[in-house]
N, C-alpha and C positions, 0 to 999 in steps of 0.2 A: 473548455471545460466543463467536460465532462462528469470527472473524480471528481469534483469540488463537489459536494451538500450543496443546493440551495440555500441551507437554514440559513440568515443570515446573524446567528451568533457567532458563527466561523470564519474565519479573518486568514485569509489569504499569506502567509508568512514568504513561502518561496514553489516555484513550480515550473516544471521542463517537462516539454514533450521533444518526441523522436519517434518514426517511421510506425506512429500510432499510438504507441508508447506515454500515458500521460501521468504525472508523479506531482504530488503533489503535497507540502506542510501549510498545516491549520491549527488556528490555534481559540481556544473558545475562551475570553477572558472573564467571563462570568463564574465559569468551572474549572478556570485554571488548565486545562487540558490541552492537550497537543497532541495529533495524532495526523498519520500520513495515507491519503488517498491512493490510489490506484486502477487505471484502467488502463484495458487495451482495447481498440476499436477494430483491430483484424478480430479477435476472440468475443471481442463482445463480453465483456466479461471484467467485472471490478470489485474489488476489497479494499478496507480499511482496514488501521488499527489506532489505539492510545499508546502513546509512546510518550516514558521519563523525559520533560523539558530538560535534562541535562544529553539526552538520545538522539532531541532531535534533529539535529540534523547530519548526525550521520544515517539514522533513519534513512532520512529521506534522500542521502546517495546511494543505501545499500539498505533501500526494503523490501528486498524480496529474501536477503538472510535475516532483518528484523520477522519477519512474515515465517520463513518455514521455522521460526522461532516458536512459535504460537501458533503451530499447525493452519495457518492460511497461505494462500495463492488462487492461482490461478486454475480452473477443474482441471484440464490435462492435464499441467504439471504436477497435483496433488496425483494423479493417477496416475502418469507415470515414473513415479517420485515412490509409491505405495507398492507396485504391481512384485510379485516373487519373481526373483528371477532364480532360474534353475542353479543350484550350484555342483561343479564338476572334480 
């Protein structure tokens, strides 16, 4: 559970792991906040983002789509998407 923050106020609502990729849906009761945390052990990178309560489960199942809307992701993926491609 490397992606999940260690701060005690966050409660894990859902989590999944596959081939070094960890994704968690976390809730902070006192702040009434929901966030998704993603870590890739192969790249040794992680990111997290807040999400509206109504979108929590969708963001958990599709974190990269939600992260892309916020300009987040793993650095190599962002670098590749920002590289200018020659136009023919």
